[in-house]
C-alpha positions in Angstrom: -4.0 7.5 9.9 -4.5 10.5 7.8 -4.6 13.3 10.3 -4.0 17.0 9.7 -5.3 20.3 11.1 -9.0 20.7 10.5 -10.4 23.7 8.6 -13.8 25.3 8.9 -14.6 27.9 6.2 -15.9 25.7 3.4 -18.5 24.0 5.5 -20.7 26.9 6.3 -23.0 25.7 3.6 -23.6 22.5 5.5 -24.7 24.4 8.6 -27.0 26.5 6.6 -28.6 23.7 4.5 -31.7 21.8 5.5 -30.6 18.3 6.3 -32.0 14.8 6.7 -30.8 12.0 9.0 -28.5 9.3 7.6 -28.5 5.7 8.6 -25.9 6.6 11.3 -28.1 9.3 12.7 -25.9 12.2 11.4 -27.5 15.2 9.6 -26.6 15.4 5.9 -27.5 18.1 3.5 -30.0 17.9 0.7 -28.1 18.9 -2.4 -28.7 19.0 -6.1 -25.1 18.3 -6.8 -22.8 15.6 -5.6 -21.3 14.9 -2.1 -17.7 14.3 -1.2 -17.3 12.4 2.1 -13.9 13.0 3.7 -12.5 12.7 7.2 -12.4 15.9 9.2 -8.7 15.2 10.0 -8.0 15.6 6.2 -9.6 19.0 6.0 -7.0 21.6 5.7 -6.5 24.8 3.6 -6.0 22.8 0.5 -9.6 21.6 0.2 -11.3 25.0 0.0 -9.6 26.3 -3.2 -9.8 22.8 -4.8 -13.6 22.6 -4.2 -14.1 26.3 -5.2 -12.2 25.6 -8.4 -14.5 22.8 -9.3 -17.7 24.6 -8.3 -16.9 27.7 -10.3 -16.7 25.8 -13.5 -19.6 23.4 -13.1 -23.4 23.8 -13.2 -25.5 23.5 -10.1 -26.3 19.9 -10.6 -22.6 19.0 -10.5 -21.5 21.3 -7.7 -19.8 19.5 -4.8 -20.8 19.6 -1.1 -18.4 18.2 1.5 -19.7 15.7 4.1 -17.4 15.7 7.1 -16.7 12.2 8.5 -15.4 11.9 12.1 -11.7 12.6 12.8 -10.8 9.2 14.1 -10.3 6.5 11.5 -12.4 3.8 13.2 -15.3 6.2 13.7 -15.1 7.1 10.0 -15.4 3.5 9.0 -18.3 2.9 11.4 -20.3 5.8 9.9 -19.6 4.8 6.3 -20.5 1.2 6.9 -23.7 2.1 8.6 -24.9 4.1 5.6 -23.6 1.8 2.9 -25.1 -1.3 4.5 -28.4 0.6 4.5 -27.8 1.4 0.8 -28.0 5.1 1.5 -27.6 7.4 -1.5 -26.0 10.2 0.6 -22.5 9.5 -0.6 -21.2 10.1 -4.1 -17.4 10.2 -3.8 -15.8 8.6 -0.8 -12.3 9.5 0.4 -11.4 6.2 2.1 -8.3 4.9 3.9 -6.2 2.7 1.7 -6.8 -0.3 4.0 -10.5 -0.3 3.4 -10.4 -1.2 -0.3 -10.9 -4.9 0.1 -13.8 -4.5 2.6 -15.7 -2.0 0.5 -15.1 -3.9 -2.8 -16.0 -7.3 -1.4 -19.3 -6.0 0.0 -20.3 -4.2 -3.2 -20.3 -0.8 -1.5 -18.2 0.8 -4.3 -18.2 0.4 -8.0 -15.3 -1.1 -10.0 -13.6 1.4 -12.3 -12.2 1.2 -15.8 -8.5 1.8 -16.0 -9.1 3.5 -19.3 -10.9 6.3 -17.5 -7.7 7.4 -15.6 -4.2 7.9 -16.7 -2.5 5.8 -14.0 0.9 5.5 -15.7 2.1 8.6 -13.9 0.9 7.4 -10.5 3.2 5.8 -7.9 2.6 2.0 -8.4 2.6 1.4 -4.6 -0.4 3.8 -4.3 -2.2 2.2 -7.3 -1.8 -1.3 -5.8 -3.8 -0.2 -2.7 -6.8 0.5 -5.0 -6.8 -2.9 -6.6 -8.7 -5.9 -5.2 -8.8 -9.3 -6.8 -7.4 -7.9 -10.0 -9.9 -5.0 -10.4 -9.5 -1.3 -9.9 -11.9 -0.1 -7.3 -10.7 3.4 -6.5 -8.1 6.0 -7.6 -5.3 7.1 -5.3 -5.9 10.5 -3.7 -2.7 10.9 -1.7 -0.2 8.5 -0.4 1.9 8.3 2.8 4.9 6.8 4.5 6.1 7.3 8.1 9.4 9.2 8.4 11.9 9.6 11.2 11.9 13.2 12.3 14.9 14.3 14.4 16.5 17.3 16.0 19.1 18.2 13.5 20.6 20.8 15.7 21.1 18.3 18.5 22.7 15.6 16.4 25.0 18.2 14.8 26.1 19.4 18.3 26.8 15.8 19.2 28.7 15.3 15.9 26.3 12.5 14.8 24.4 11.5 11.7 20.8 10.3 11.9 20.5 6.6 12.8 20.1 4.0 10.1 19.8 1.0 12.4 17.8 0.2 15.5 21.0 -0.1 17.5 22.1 3.4 16.6 18.6 4.8 17.3 18.6 3.1 20.8 22.1 4.4 21.6 21.2 8.0 20.7 17.9 7.9 22.4 19.5 6.5 25.6 22.6 8.7 25.7 22.3 11.8 23.5 18.7 12.7 24.4 19.2 13.0 28.2 22.5 15.0 27.6 20.3 17.7 26.0 17.4 17.3 28.5 15.3 15.5 25.9 13.3 12.2 25.9 14.3 9.6 23.3 11.7 8.4 20.8 8.0 9.1 20.2 5.6 7.1 18.0 1.9 6.4 18.0 1.5 3.7 20.6 -2.0 4.2 21.9 -4.2 1.2 21.4 -5.7 2.2 18.0 -4.7 2.0 14.3 -1.5 3.9 14.9 -0.2 1.0 17.0 -0.9 -1.4 14.1 1.1 0.9 11.9 4.1 1.0 14.3 4.0 -2.8 14.9 3.8 -3.5 11.2 6.8 -1.3 10.6 8.9 -3.0 13.2 8.1 -6.4 11.8 8.8 -5.4 8.3 12.0 -3.6 9.3 13.2 -6.9 10.8 12.5 -8.7 7.5 9.2 -10.2 8.6 5.6 -9.8 7.6 2.1 -10.1 9.0 0.6 -11.9 6.0 2.2 -13.7 3.0 2.2 -11.9 -0.3 -1.2 -13.3 -1.4 -2.8 -12.3 1.9 -4.0 -15.9 2.6 -1.7 -16.9 5.4 -0.6 -15.3 8.7 3.2 -15.2 9.0 3.8 -14.0 12.6 5.3 -17.2 13.8 8.8 -16.3 12.6 12.0 -15.1 14.3 11.8 -11.8 12.3 8.3 -11.0 13.6 9.5 -11.7 17.2 12.5 -9.6 16.7 10.3 -6.7 15.5 8.0 -6.9 18.5 10.9 -7.3 20.9 12.5 -4.1 19.5 9.4 -2.1 20.6 9.0 -4.0 23.9 12.7 -3.5 24.8 12.3 0.2 24.0 9.7 0.6 26.6 11.5 -1.7 29.1 14.7 0.3 28.8 12.6 3.6 28.8 14.2 5.2 25.7 10.6 4.9 24.5 8.9 6.7 27.4 5.8 5.3 29.0 3.8 8.5 28.3 3.8 7.4 24.6 1.3 4.7 25.5 -1.3 7.4 25.1 0.1 9.0 21.9 -1.9 9.3 18.7 -0.5 11.4 15.9 -1.4 14.8 17.3 -0.1 14.0 20.8 3.2 12.7 19.4 3.6 15.7 17.1 2.8 18.2 19.9 5.4 16.6 22.2 8.1 16.7 19.5 7.4 20.3 18.4 7.4 21.3 22.1 11.0 20.3 22.3 10.5 17.2 24.5 11.9 14.4 22.1 14.9 13.8 20.0 13.2 11.5 17.6 9.6 11.2 16.2 8.1 8.5 13.9 5.2 10.2 12.1 3.6 11.1 8.8 5.0 13.8 6.4 2.3 16.4 7.2 4.2 17.0 10.5 6.7 19.1 8.5 4.1 21.8 7.9 3.6 22.3 11.6 7.3 22.6 12.7 7.5 26.4 12.4 9.2 28.9 10.2 12.7 27.9 11.5 12.1 24.1 10.9 15.0 23.7 8.4 17.4 24.9 11.2 16.2 22.7 13.9 14.7 19.6 12.2 15.4 17.1 9.5 13.9 13.9 8.2 15.4 10.5 7.5 14.0 7.1 6.5 13.0 4.8 9.3 15.9 2.7 10.6 15.8 -1.1 10.5 17.4 -4.0 12.2 20.2 -3.6 9.7 21.2 -0.4 7.8 18.9 0.2 4.8 16.2 -2.3 6.0 13.7 0.1 7.6 10.3 -0.1 6.1 7.2 2.1 6.6 3.6 1.2 6.5 2.0 2.6 3.4 -0.7 5.1 4.3 -2.9 7.4 2.3 -6.4 7.6 0.9 -8.2 6.4 -2.2 -11.2 8.0 -4.0 -14.1 5.7 -4.7 -17.6 6.0 -6.0 -20.5 4.7 -3.9 -22.5 1.9 -5.5 -25.6 3.7 -4.3 -24.7 7.1 -5.7 -27.3 8.5 -8.1 -24.7 10.6 -9.9 -21.9 8.2 -10.6 -20.9 9.9 -13.9 -20.3 13.3 -12.2 -18.6 11.5 -9.3 -16.1 10.0 -11.8 -15.4 13.4 -13.4 -14.8 14.9 -9.9 -12.2 12.1 -9.1 -10.5 12.8 -12.4 -10.3 16.5 -11.4 -8.9 15.8 -7.9 -6.1 13.7 -9.3 -4.9 16.2 -11.8 -1.4 17.7 -11.2 -2.7 21.1 -10.2 -4.9 19.7 -7.4 -2.2 17.2 -6.3 0.2 20.1 -6.0 -2.2 22.2 -4.0 -2.7 19.3 -1.6 1.0 19.2 -1.0 1.7 22.9 -0.8 -1.2 23.8 1.5 -1.7 20.5 3.4 1.6 18.6 3.2 -0.3 15.6 1.8 2.1 13.4 -0.3 1.0 13.4 -4.0 0.3 10.2 -5.9 1.9 11.6 -9.1 5.5 10.6 -9.4 6.6 13.7 -11.3 5.9 16.0 -8.4 8.6 14.3 -6.3 11.3 15.5 -8.7 10.0 19.1 -9.0 12.8 21.4 -7.9 10.5 24.1 -6.7 8.7 21.7 -4.5 11.9 20.1 -3.2 13.1 23.6 -2.1 9.9 24.0 -0.1 9.7 20.4 1.1 13.3 19.2 1.3 12.1 15.8 2.6 10.5 14.8 -0.7 13.4 12.7 -2.0 13.5 10.8 1.3 9.8 10.4 1.2 9.9 9.1 -2.3 12.3 6.4 -1.2 10.3 5.6 1.9 7.2 5.1 -0.2 9.1 2.9 -2.6 10.0 0.5 0.2 6.8 0.9 2.2 4.5 -2.1 2.6 0.7 -2.1 2.8 -1.1 -3.3 5.9 -3.1 -6.6 5.6 -5.4 -6.2 2.6 -8.3 -8.3 3.8 -12.1 -7.7 3.9 -12.2 -7.8 7.7 -9.2 -5.5 8.2 -10.8 -3.6 11.0 -11.2 -6.8 13.0 -7.6 -7.8 12.3 -6.4 -4.4 13.4 -8.3 -4.7 16.7 -6.6 -8.0 17.4 -3.2 -6.6 16.6 -3.6 -3.5 18.8 -4.9 -5.5 21.7 -2.1 -8.0 21.9 0.7 -5.7 20.9 -0.5 -3.3 23.7 -0.3 -6.2 26.2 3.2 -7.1 25.1 4.4 -3.4 25.3 3.0 -3.1 28.8 4.5 -6.4 29.9 1.3 -8.3 30.7 2.0 -10.8 27.9 5.3 -12.0 26.5 6.1 -11.1 22.9 6.1 -14.8 22.0 2.6 -15.3 23.6 1.3 -12.2 22.0 2.5 -13.3 18.5 1.1 -16.8 19.0 -2.3 -15.5 20.0 -2.3 -13.0 17.0 -1.3 -15.8 14.7 -4.3 -17.9 15.8 -6.9 -15.1 15.8 -5.8 -13.5 12.5 -5.9 -16.9 10.8 -9.5 -17.4 12.0 -10.4 -13.9 10.6 -8.9 -14.7 7.2 -10.6 -18.1 7.0 -14.0 -16.6 7.8 -13.6 -13.7 5.3 
């Protein structure tokens, strides 16, 4: 859930360096410095100057080499787990999805961190909370994320309409305004993968429901609010204002269809803004996700955290590198060159940045009301259950009530066995 456009230049050293096989079978470099494992979907122009800035000011035994993980989130997790279960020393700093904190911490794959080592008071509290498990800090936020509603500003202006704040308004515009301008209605990430978990969680939250209780110990899908959330998505497909083609959409496919002028609305992450073209402020705008009632829309909290491998042989340098990555200068570079939302609160009120990224105030509010996905050690198994049965409900092979009842039973079993 952390996709962006992949870059190449800084990884020439990997191709030229003699490697050895990791536990997952991948070739990794032999390096005298430290390694930074990060998903290839997160590699954009921002990373090259940031790594160069560190390497120019540090001796050889502290220089950073990037290890590219697969682009797809589940494949990243598989590769990391394979090596960490084998107690491999190939990773030093790991850029991990915020939903993996509980799993990595409970298995002892990453080390607990001292809060005195990092000035967390300036961080967004929602981001910091994703790095805490059982009262301990296990990582430091790298960037955060919240889904936003992208829309064709020019089209709504021509129709004399404001962006929707409720599901009813969204449905009405998608069904009536979109076809009037030869557009489809609404695109999201509805393929059977993590993006579907995100969209489902957002629908449930935006109806006032939840997947788990606040302590993460009880599944709470047997509620009218959860049913209302799932039925909102099911009815969207049934009435075709969410087109069937979005069954196959991950982030890139959804973004491509929107930027190609095929859709009126898009639910996606903030990095889409960077790819909307030079005339984006004329054609596009961003709003918070609508909800069942006005002001009740809630995004899933995304992003990544920086952790130190428990098997790293250079943990001191790894900690110093994390401190460097979370400084204002690096956070600003991530935003300016990669559109990755910073974890430092002050940057959301920077006038220069707001001029360049006019959605920042909206994003700040979306993050403030966003909710994390289930923080449990077996999150990947829980997500597989959710995507399976939500997919069946969306395609009409299982009723929303039956899908929720099955998820309630299976997720409860996963939590109890954790």
